[in-house]
C-alpha positions as YAML, in Angstrom:
chain: A
units: angstrom
residues:
- id: 1
  name: UNK
  ca: [-11.83, 35.59, 19.65]
- id: 2
  name: UNK
  ca: [-15.62, 36.04, 19.00]
- id: 3
  name: UNK
  ca: [-15.23, 33.63, 16.09]
- id: 4
  name: UNK
  ca: [-12.98, 31.10, 18.01]
- id: 5
  name: UNK
  ca: [-15.77, 31.17, 20.65]
- id: 6
  name: UNK
  ca: [-17.81, 30.25, 18.39]
- id: 7
  name: UNK
  ca: [-16.54, 27.50, 16.94]
- id: 8
  name: UNK
  ca: [-15.65, 26.61, 20.01]
- id: 9
  name: UNK
  ca: [-19.08, 26.45, 20.98]
- id: 10
  name: UNK
  ca: [-19.85, 24.35, 17.48]
- id: 11
  name: UNK
  ca: [-17.14, 22.09, 19.02]
- id: 12
  name: UNK
  ca: [-18.82, 21.18, 21.62]
- id: 13
  name: UNK
  ca: [-22.50, 21.14, 20.70]
- id: 14
  name: UNK
  ca: [-21.43, 18.75, 17.77]
- id: 15
  name: UNK
  ca: [-19.29, 16.39, 20.42]
- id: 16
  name: UNK
  ca: [-22.34, 16.23, 22.73]
- id: 17
  name: UNK
  ca: [-24.93, 15.93, 19.82]
- id: 18
  name: UNK
  ca: [-22.55, 12.81, 18.52]
- id: 19
  name: UNK
  ca: [-22.59, 11.36, 21.89]
- id: 20
  name: UNK
  ca: [-25.96, 11.51, 22.60]
- id: 21
  name: UNK
  ca: [-27.10, 9.96, 19.25]
- id: 22
  name: UNK
  ca: [-24.13, 7.16, 19.74]
- id: 23
  name: UNK
  ca: [-26.04, 6.10, 23.33]
- id: 24
  name: UNK
  ca: [-29.36, 6.70, 21.84]
- id: 25
  name: UNK
  ca: [-28.41, 4.19, 18.90]
- id: 26
  name: UNK
  ca: [-27.21, 1.62, 21.68]
- id: 27
  name: UNK
  ca: [-29.40, 1.60, 23.91]
- id: 28
  name: UNK
  ca: [-32.62, 3.09, 22.77]
- id: 29
  name: UNK
  ca: [-35.75, 1.56, 21.50]
- id: 30
  name: UNK
  ca: [-35.73, 0.96, 17.56]
- id: 31
  name: UNK
  ca: [-38.79, 1.61, 15.22]
- id: 32
  name: UNK
  ca: [-40.92, -1.87, 14.77]
- id: 33
  name: UNK
  ca: [-39.00, -3.80, 11.54]
- id: 34
  name: UNK
  ca: [-35.91, -1.69, 11.03]
- id: 35
  name: UNK
  ca: [-33.53, -4.01, 13.07]
- id: 36
  name: UNK
  ca: [-32.62, -7.25, 10.33]
- id: 37
  name: UNK
  ca: [-33.64, -5.25, 7.83]
- id: 38
  name: UNK
  ca: [-30.15, -4.59, 6.25]
- id: 39
  name: UNK
  ca: [-27.15, -7.71, 6.97]
- id: 40
  name: UNK
  ca: [-24.88, -5.39, 9.31]
- id: 41
  name: UNK
  ca: [-23.02, -8.18, 10.21]
- id: 42
  name: UNK
  ca: [-19.73, -7.81, 8.04]
- id: 43
  name: UNK
  ca: [-19.69, -3.99, 9.67]
- id: 44
  name: UNK
  ca: [-17.73, -5.05, 13.30]
- id: 45
  name: UNK
  ca: [-15.09, -6.12, 11.04]
- id: 46
  name: UNK
  ca: [-15.05, -3.25, 8.50]
- id: 47
  name: UNK
  ca: [-15.16, -0.81, 11.79]
- id: 48
  name: UNK
  ca: [-12.20, -3.08, 13.68]
- id: 49
  name: UNK
  ca: [-10.25, -2.71, 10.02]
- id: 50
  name: UNK
  ca: [-10.80, 1.44, 9.94]
- id: 51
  name: UNK
  ca: [-9.72, 1.35, 13.54]
- id: 52
  name: UNK
  ca: [-6.66, -0.38, 12.66]
- id: 53
  name: UNK
  ca: [-6.32, 2.29, 9.84]
- id: 54
  name: UNK
  ca: [-6.69, 4.89, 11.74]
- id: 55
  name: UNK
  ca: [-4.23, 3.99, 14.45]
- id: 56
  name: UNK
  ca: [-1.93, 3.38, 12.06]
- id: 57
  name: UNK
  ca: [-1.99, 6.98, 10.83]
- id: 58
  name: UNK
  ca: [-1.88, 8.69, 14.51]
- id: 59
  name: UNK
  ca: [1.14, 6.55, 14.67]
- id: 60
  name: UNK
  ca: [2.66, 7.69, 11.71]
- id: 61
  name: UNK
  ca: [1.40, 11.45, 12.38]
- id: 62
  name: UNK
  ca: [3.15, 11.67, 15.03]
- id: 63
  name: UNK
  ca: [6.53, 9.84, 13.78]
- id: 64
  name: UNK
  ca: [5.91, 13.08, 10.91]
- id: 65
  name: UNK
  ca: [6.02, 15.86, 13.37]
- id: 66
  name: UNK
  ca: [9.03, 14.31, 15.05]
- id: 67
  name: UNK
  ca: [10.91, 15.12, 11.91]
- id: 68
  name: UNK
  ca: [9.16, 18.25, 11.18]
- id: 69
  name: UNK
  ca: [7.85, 16.73, 8.37]
- id: 70
  name: UNK
  ca: [4.52, 19.49, 8.97]
- id: 71
  name: UNK
  ca: [2.70, 19.40, 6.04]
- id: 72
  name: UNK
  ca: [2.77, 15.28, 5.79]
- id: 73
  name: UNK
  ca: [1.85, 15.26, 9.33]
- id: 74
  name: UNK
  ca: [-1.36, 17.57, 8.48]
- id: 75
  name: UNK
  ca: [-2.16, 15.63, 5.44]
- id: 76
  name: UNK
  ca: [-1.92, 11.97, 7.66]
- id: 77
  name: UNK
  ca: [-3.72, 13.38, 10.85]
- id: 78
  name: UNK
  ca: [-6.72, 14.73, 8.70]
- id: 79
  name: UNK
  ca: [-6.71, 11.47, 6.88]
- id: 80
  name: UNK
  ca: [-7.07, 9.40, 10.40]
- id: 81
  name: UNK
  ca: [-9.67, 12.37, 11.39]
- id: 82
  name: UNK
  ca: [-11.86, 11.33, 7.83]
- id: 83
  name: UNK
  ca: [-11.12, 7.78, 8.89]
- id: 84
  name: UNK
  ca: [-12.75, 8.23, 12.22]
- id: 85
  name: UNK
  ca: [-15.57, 10.20, 10.71]
- id: 86
  name: UNK
  ca: [-16.11, 7.50, 8.57]
- id: 87
  name: UNK
  ca: [-15.73, 5.07, 11.43]
- id: 88
  name: UNK
  ca: [-18.59, 7.19, 13.65]
- id: 89
  name: UNK
  ca: [-20.88, 6.93, 10.50]
- id: 90
  name: UNK
  ca: [-20.43, 2.71, 10.17]
- id: 91
  name: UNK
  ca: [-20.51, 2.32, 13.75]
- id: 92
  name: UNK
  ca: [-24.19, 4.91, 13.52]
- id: 93
  name: UNK
  ca: [-25.29, 2.52, 10.31]
- id: 94
  name: UNK
  ca: [-24.80, -1.06, 12.16]
- id: 95
  name: UNK
  ca: [-26.25, 0.18, 15.50]
- id: 96
  name: UNK
  ca: [-29.90, 1.55, 13.79]
- id: 97
  name: UNK
  ca: [-29.86, -2.29, 12.59]
- id: 98
  name: UNK
  ca: [-28.33, -4.30, 14.66]
- id: 99
  name: UNK
  ca: [-30.86, -3.69, 18.51]
- id: 100
  name: UNK
  ca: [-27.79, -3.89, 21.65]
- id: 101
  name: UNK
  ca: [-24.42, -4.24, 22.09]
- id: 102
  name: UNK
  ca: [-23.17, -7.47, 21.25]
- id: 103
  name: UNK
  ca: [-22.76, -9.78, 24.67]
- id: 104
  name: UNK
  ca: [-18.96, -10.97, 25.48]
- id: 105
  name: UNK
  ca: [-18.96, -14.43, 25.96]
- id: 106
  name: UNK
  ca: [-14.88, -15.41, 26.48]
- id: 107
  name: UNK
  ca: [-13.41, -16.34, 30.22]
- id: 108
  name: UNK
  ca: [-11.74, -12.97, 31.05]
- id: 109
  name: UNK
  ca: [-15.34, -10.69, 31.84]
- id: 110
  name: UNK
  ca: [-13.88, -8.11, 34.05]
- id: 111
  name: UNK
  ca: [-10.64, -7.75, 31.59]
- id: 112
  name: UNK
  ca: [-12.83, -7.49, 28.79]
- id: 113
  name: UNK
  ca: [-15.51, -4.67, 30.82]
- id: 114
  name: UNK
  ca: [-12.19, -2.76, 32.29]
- id: 115
  name: UNK
  ca: [-11.04, -2.19, 29.15]
- id: 116
  name: UNK
  ca: [-14.89, -1.71, 27.25]
- id: 117
  name: UNK
  ca: [-15.63, 1.25, 30.12]
- id: 118
  name: UNK
  ca: [-12.49, 2.89, 29.53]
- id: 119
  name: UNK
  ca: [-13.05, 2.79, 26.04]
- id: 120
  name: UNK
  ca: [-16.35, 3.98, 25.86]
- id: 121
  name: UNK
  ca: [-15.83, 6.79, 28.32]
- id: 122
  name: UNK
  ca: [-12.74, 7.89, 26.65]
- id: 123
  name: UNK
  ca: [-14.06, 7.80, 22.90]
- id: 124
  name: UNK
  ca: [-17.09, 10.20, 24.04]
- id: 125
  name: UNK
  ca: [-13.92, 12.57, 25.47]
- id: 126
  name: UNK
  ca: [-12.04, 12.16, 21.91]
- id: 127
  name: UNK
  ca: [-14.79, 13.64, 20.22]
- id: 128
  name: UNK
  ca: [-14.45, 17.58, 21.75]
- id: 129
  name: UNK
  ca: [-10.58, 17.05, 21.95]
- id: 130
  name: UNK
  ca: [-9.91, 16.00, 17.75]
- id: 131
  name: UNK
  ca: [-11.58, 18.60, 17.04]
- id: 132
  name: UNK
  ca: [-10.52, 21.11, 19.11]
- id: 133
  name: UNK
  ca: [-7.22, 19.39, 17.92]
- id: 134
  name: UNK
  ca: [-8.13, 19.66, 14.07]
- id: 135
  name: UNK
  ca: [-9.33, 23.06, 15.38]
- id: 136
  name: UNK
  ca: [-6.36, 24.93, 16.65]
- id: 137
  name: UNK
  ca: [-3.98, 23.24, 13.77]
- id: 138
  name: UNK
  ca: [-5.59, 23.91, 10.88]
- id: 139
  name: UNK
  ca: [-6.17, 28.21, 12.34]
- id: 140
  name: UNK
  ca: [-2.31, 27.70, 12.93]
- id: 141
  name: UNK
  ca: [-2.24, 28.07, 16.49]
- id: 142
  name: UNK
  ca: [0.72, 26.00, 16.60]
- id: 143
  name: UNK
  ca: [1.15, 26.26, 20.30]
- id: 144
  name: UNK
  ca: [-2.36, 25.75, 21.88]
- id: 145
  name: UNK
  ca: [-2.17, 22.89, 18.95]
- id: 146
  name: UNK
  ca: [0.55, 21.34, 20.18]
- id: 147
  name: UNK
  ca: [-0.87, 21.64, 23.89]
- id: 148
  name: UNK
  ca: [-3.81, 19.79, 23.17]
- id: 149
  name: UNK
  ca: [-2.17, 17.25, 20.76]
- id: 150
  name: UNK
  ca: [-0.29, 15.97, 23.66]
- id: 151
  name: UNK
  ca: [-3.57, 15.57, 25.76]
- id: 152
  name: UNK
  ca: [-5.67, 14.17, 22.37]
- id: 153
  name: UNK
  ca: [-3.09, 11.59, 20.45]
- id: 154
  name: UNK
  ca: [-3.08, 9.25, 23.85]
- id: 155
  name: UNK
  ca: [-6.54, 8.97, 24.06]
- id: 156
  name: UNK
  ca: [-7.02, 8.78, 20.51]
- id: 157
  name: UNK
  ca: [-4.48, 5.87, 20.41]
- id: 158
  name: UNK
  ca: [-6.07, 4.45, 23.07]
- id: 159
  name: UNK
  ca: [-9.79, 4.45, 21.63]
- id: 160
  name: UNK
  ca: [-8.47, 3.05, 18.15]
- id: 161
  name: UNK
  ca: [-6.51, 0.31, 19.60]
- id: 162
  name: UNK
  ca: [-9.26, -0.73, 22.34]
- id: 163
  name: UNK
  ca: [-11.82, -0.90, 19.88]
- id: 164
  name: UNK
  ca: [-9.55, -3.31, 17.76]
- id: 165
  name: UNK
  ca: [-9.20, -5.28, 20.82]
- id: 166
  name: UNK
  ca: [-12.97, -4.96, 22.02]
- id: 167
  name: UNK
  ca: [-13.46, -6.22, 18.12]
- id: 168
  name: UNK
  ca: [-11.57, -9.56, 18.95]
- id: 169
  name: UNK
  ca: [-12.59, -10.63, 21.84]
- id: 170
  name: UNK
  ca: [-16.60, -10.64, 20.91]
- id: 171
  name: UNK
  ca: [-15.58, -12.14, 18.11]
- id: 172
  name: UNK
  ca: [-12.47, -15.02, 18.44]
...
């Protein structure tokens, strides 16, 4: 129990630190000369691709567990988590070298900002949920894992899907 409380606290600290770092990178100041010092123009496409892969892996992982293929489910979900971590690294690099978010210039402003705001809020929420779900599964706490996965899965799917949708709305 003591060990579990420790790891849950670690999950919350990591989640808060990641959310704060992302908020700072988007909204905070940059050191002079950093913006544009590295060409990151391809990273939105890379990030959308990573989100697409994550989305597909989540669906596959869900189908695997429904079909009681637990070991394959674990491998696919760990891979989805790995792709989400890769996305986060790429996203941080992009926002470090590019100041601020890209502005939306399309015809569906209300729809875009509704999707964007819900995506941002749920992206922050998914960090501790995904980590807790992963932890519960890793520790073979299957009842607790299943309960939290029922919450985590639809949010993670939504965040992955809307990440790609936002990319398409901004760049096409």
